[in-house]
C-alpha positions, 0 to 999 in steps of 0.5 A: 674788437679791433677795427678789422674784426669789427668790419668782419662782424658787420659783414657777418651781420649783414649776411645774417640779416639777409636770411630773414630770420629773427636772430639774437644779435647781442648773443651772436656778437658776444660769441663772435668776439669770444671766437676771435679772442680765443683763436687769436694767433691761430692760422689754418693751413691756408694761412688765413686767420683761424676765426674765419673758419667758424664764421663760414660754418656759422653762415652755412648754419644760418643758410639752413635756417637754424636759430641763434643758439645754433649760430653761436655754437657754430662760432664756438664749435672748435673752442673746446677742442683747439683752445684752452677754453673748457666746456664749463667756460662755454656754459657759463658764458652762453648757457647750457643749450649752446654748451650741449651742442658744442660738446656734441660737435667736439671730437674726442681727439684728446682720448687714447684709442687703439687705432685711428679707425676706432677713434673715428668710430668713437667720435661718430658714436658720441656725435650720434648720441648727442644728435639724439639729444639735439639734432642741431649737433649734426647740422653744425657738424655737417656745416663744419665738414662742408667748409673743411671740404671746400678748403681741402686743397690746402691739406697734404695729398694723403690727408685729402684722400682720407678726409674725402673717403670719410666724407663719402662714407659717413657724412654724405650718407648722414646728410642724405638721411637728414634730407639736406640735398645741397650739402649732401651733393656738394660733399659727394662731388668734392670727395669724388674730385679727390678720390677719382680726379680723372673720372671727375674731370671726364664727367665735368667735361661731358656736362660742360660740353652740353651746357649751351644745348642743355640750357636751350633745351630745358628753357624750351621744355619749361616754356611748353609746360608753362603754356600747357598748364596756363591753358588747362589749369589757369588758376593753379599756382606753379613755379619752375626750376631746372636741375642737373644731376650731381657729378657723384650721381652720374659717377655712380651710374657710369662707373659703378653700374657701368652705364654710358653717359647717354644711358642716364636718363635723369641727368637733366630734370625740370621741377614743377612746384605747385600748391596741393597734392591733388594738383601734383597728380593732375599735372602728372597726367598733363605731362604724360599727354604733352611728352612721351613717358618712358615705361617703368621710369615713374616713381611716386615718392608722395604716397611712398616717401623716402626715409629722409622725408623726401616727397615728389613725383618723378617721371622720365619722358622724351621730348620732340628733340629725342632727348630723355629728361626727368620731370619732378612734381611736388608741392611747395612744402615738399620742395622745402623739405627736399632742399633743407630736410630736417632743417626745414623744421627750424626754417619754417616751424621755429624749431623742433623739440624732443617731444615731437613724435614726427621727429622721433620717428625721423630719427629712429635710425640713430637709435638703431645704429647705436643699439647695433653697436652696443650689441656688438661691442665694436665701435667700428660697427657704427661706420658699417651701419652708416654705409649699409643702413643709410645707403642712398639706393633704396628698395620699396616692398609691400606687406599683404596689408599694403604697408610699405617697407623701405630697405637698402638695395641688396636687402633680403626677406630676413631684413624685411621680416625684422623691419616689420617687427623683431617678433616677426623676424624671430618667428619667421620660417619662410617667405612668399614673394608675389604669392610664390615661396622663395628661399630665405636669402631672396634679394628684394626688388622694388614693388614686390609684395612680401608675406612673412610666414611665421610659427608659434612653436615654442622655442623657435628662433632664427638660424645662425646663418641669418647673420650672413644673409641679413644686410641691415644692421637692424636685423643683425642686431636683433638676431644677435640679441636673440641668441645672446638672450635665449641660447647662452649655453649654446653660445658659450659652447659654439664660441669656445669651439670656434676660438679653439679651432682658429687658435689651432689653425693659426698655431696659437698654443700654450704648454702652461694652462695658467698662461693660456687662461690669462691670455684669454682673460686679456682678450676678454678685457680688451673686448670690454667683457667681464671674463672668458665665459662672456668672450665665448658667449659673445663669439657664439652669438656674433657680438664679437667677430673673431675674424676681425680681432684675430690679427690683434690676437696673433700679434699679442701671442707673438709678443708674449712668446718673445717676452717669456721665451716660450719655445713653441715655434722657435727653433732650438738651434745653435746661434750663427754669425749674422750674415748679409741679406738676400731678398730682404731676409738675413739667414744666420751663418749663410751669405748670398744663399738662394731664398724662396718664400714658402707658399704654404704660409706666404710670409710677409715683413712683420711675420716671425720667420724661420728658414729650412735648408732644402736640397738644391734649392737654397733656404725656404722661408716659413712663418714660425707659426706655419703648420709645416714648422715643428713646434719643437725643433729639437724633436723634429726629424732633421733639426739641423736643417732648421735655421734662424732667419729674420727680416733685414732693413733693406728688404724689397718694398713689395710682396704678394699676399692672398686674401679671401673675401666672404660677402653677400653675392651681389651685383657690383661687388667685384667693382667695389673691391677693385675700386677700393684697391685703386683708392688705396693705390694697391696693385691687384694681380689676380681676382677669382670669385665663386658663389657659395651657399646661402647666396654668398660669394668667396672672392680670392684676390692677390695683391701687392703689400709692403708687409703685415701692417700694410696688409692689415690696413688693406683688410680693414678697408675691404671689410667696410665694403657693403655686404662684406662680412670677413676678409682673411689672409690665406696661404696658396 
């Protein structure tokens, strides 16, 4: 290596030595030299040499306490993707173990996908599969994403926002579930800084304005606690820390839950770390004697750990100054798990192997997410699973036997039943909460005792409506699986009826029976299904959500009718000369005429359109598949009034479109919809929400859009909101 790189390696080695971990420095130096060589000549957007990035990632990995193979894989994580190096080259030089980790971290950028969203989902699916084989894959990927977020300012603005949103929706929840607090909070805070910079600066200003007072107050509290514990528990080993709630944590309470800064009681916290669980509870009693506890603000995560293994006692109290603050009490081992999560296994137990039963239980959520995606056949199901099932806000409910079930906020008794066991969910006929019969869409609250009522009646199973009631993908996957297995004939009939109904509603029709069958076969093939019957069945049991694939079906139909000149909705009219555009539409044979976009179908740029000459009101523009446009113009009552029209290149940049959002009726839904539109810079003109049956809601919004493709992107983003199960373009 050149002297410059030798110096860089020495600095890197000094850092590794400071971690007090026994590393294989010969292997690591070999990986460092390999990294420098293959990335030579490459620059990052910051203009620094590319090898600096994998070195920074390797440092984060070392801080997590991982082993030599992990550090090597971190140094090599971009070699297969960004250089001519093959996975075989890595395997030969550094062994199969390092190659397996590198392969898991490598994105699938070289494959071809229908959309960017599908590519992202497939990449995450591959990563989750690799995690099942070796958890170090995701730990290195999180370190990689963390360093990329630290240098995000060098990216173009839109790419910064896209990366920040992906980080907030995918990588931060995974870090949370793995219990790696520091990485999770830094990823969230950087993301919020770029997604909502005004709110970020406001919270930062509020925190900085209280800096001096906060420091003095927390120091005073720690002194009081230390003095009291020395007096009452002189032989007990304790340590003290103070912490300030992350900006994203405050953001979620201020801008999502609508609280003021003063109403957030856990902004400031004191941690008391001791040696035994018994001492944790003894210290809790002393704290409640020393300070006044706030009612209903005590949480026992020791007896009921969070899904990410977090354990601690939390209590909110008020000191003599009248300022509320949180006290967290935990053992030293619990503290290491709270800070490093699953990585604490390497830091303090010299690694974990696949046979570790505890590890298997901790990573069961990976298997559940993959199973859910396999059942639905939709790769983007992974993203929705991560957003819902790995949500930070949890509720804890109890079975009559005393078992604690942890579920995301908004979960219903249907989710509770399937969380106990799939057989319990399938046989469920009702539920009791705290001894009272409740409806099946009852939303669970922490502390409720829930009894699931079941039947042994042969052939009993879940209702199809439960797909709209369940929140967790685990429950939805089990419901889909049951219908797929037990009700095939019913699924085929139901799916066929639903498909034909949607085709009729959207004007998709064929005179040629063979062409219709070929069209359905093509849809089935694109959904990775063997034939049309399998497509009907998948729609019937919910494996294929028709609302999600319908835009692509309509696009394919439009393309096909153009190619084959199928005159189903096209007018049989005499061609006119091309004319000048009015309001972004060219009407053949007429210049500067009054244009009106019909409300019955609300056409947008990208839709096939046709004009209808009205009496005294110019030309009314319809979509070609509008229900008010005759299938055969020549057979229409007044065929001469139908005239060809198409979009001009200089059309207006903004059009109004209406969408209906069907979702679980929950608190904060309207705020989440509004925030999603703000993040996309989409103007919201009106919003109207109403409750529907089964605890759901229908929200009608009108937004500005640039055309069909832009509207598809808006719909795709809205579908990712928690609890949303369909977003449809409607006509008003």
